[in-house]
Structures are given as structure tokens and as C-alpha cells.
N, C-alpha and C positions, 0 to 999 in steps of 0.2 A: 567516560573515561577520559575525556580532555577536561573537562573540568574539574575534576578530582587529581590530576596531575597540574592543572594550575591552580587548586586552591594551595597542593601542596610547595610551589614552587612559592605562592604568594608567604607560604606561612614561614620557610625558609628564609625570607629575605629578609622579614619585620624581626625575624629573630636576630640577623646578622645587623640589623639596625640596633639590636637595644647591647649587642656589644660594644660598638662603635661608642658609646656615651662617655662624656669625660667621668675623669673620677672627682672625688671629693679634694678641695683645695691642702688637706692633709697629708691625701696620698700622692698628689703634686709635688709637692714641697716635699716631701720626702726624698722622689725621684730627681728632682733638683738637687739637693744638698747631697744626693749619694754622686752625681755626676759633677759636681765641680768638687767633692774630694776625691776623686778618680783623679782628677784634670790635676788640682791645685794641692795634692795630700794635707789637706787642712786637720786641723788638731780636734779635738774634742770640746774645745771650748770654743774653738771656732764654728764647728760644725750646729750646735747649739744657739749659737748668739745669727747662725746666717739663718740657720731651720726656720728660726723668730721673727726676722724680716721677711724672708720667701715667703710665711705662710703668712703674714699681714699682707702682701704682693698676691699671693692669690686671693684670697676673700676679696679684698678691695676691688681685684677683678671680676671675681664671681657676680659682685653686688653691680658692678658694671655692666654685664652682661645681662642681669635680671631687669634690669631699668629700661624699661620698652620708650620710655620718653627721650630719648637720647636721639639726635640722628647720626647717623652714620659716619659724618664727617667730626662731630663731637668727641663720640667713643674714641674713635681711632685717637684721637687728639689728648683726650681721658686716659687711654690704653699707652699712650706713647710718654705721658710727664709720671705717669706710677712705675712703668720700668726703669723711666731715668733715674726716679728717685730710689727704687729698689738697688740696683746697681751701683750709687753712691754708697747708701748704709753696708753693703756687702761688701763694697771697696775697704771705707774704713774698717772693716777686721781683719785686712789683710796685713801680710808681712810686706815687706818690700821688694821680695822675692819672688810673690804669689802675682803683685798686682800687674805686670805685664803678662803672664798667663792668664790671669781676669779679662784683662783688655783683649788677647787675642780670642777669647772664649767666647766674648760680646761680640767681638767682631762675626766670627762665625755663623752664632745665633742669627743675628740681626740678617745676614748675608741669604738668610732661607727665605 
């Protein structure tokens, strides 16, 4: 009986791990653009341009994560430079009124 219960609990644990998997870069990019649209009230043109930037960033980040040859420090450095590059490209798409809001969004994101 104990083995049956332990087997059942192990199965449930394994099942929950599969749901914790990360989404695709496209799903992540869509979620990010939705957050930014909510915070910054982006126009449809801005949404499209920012989606392209975010998607490129998410794909590059996934490629870095998949590359097992990088050390942890090098990986973090690469991720940081990717994030800075994406932030700069996103800021280019924003109006003067949206830029301070985006700066605040970035600061809150980085504080986590």
C-alpha cells in the first residue's frame, strides 16, 4: 500500500514539473508586449515593432541557455548585454511620454 501511495505521489510530482516548463519564445514575447501595452498604452505600430525586438531577444536568450559550453559568468554577461540591447531598441520605439514609464518598468523588472 505504501508503495502505491509513493508511486502516486511521485507521478503527481513529475506531472507538476512538466507544467513548470517555460513557454516558447513567441509566447513569452506576446506576454511581454501585453504587459508593456498595459503599462505604456502602446499603439498597434509600436506593439508590432516591439514584438519583433522582444521575440529576437527571447530567441537569442533561449539559444544562449541551450548552449552548454558557456560558463555561468559568461552566460550572465551575455544575457545582460542582450537585455541592454533589447531595452535600447524598445526605447527607440517609444514616444517621449512613454520613455519615463518604460524606465520605471525596467527598474522594477531589474529589482526582482
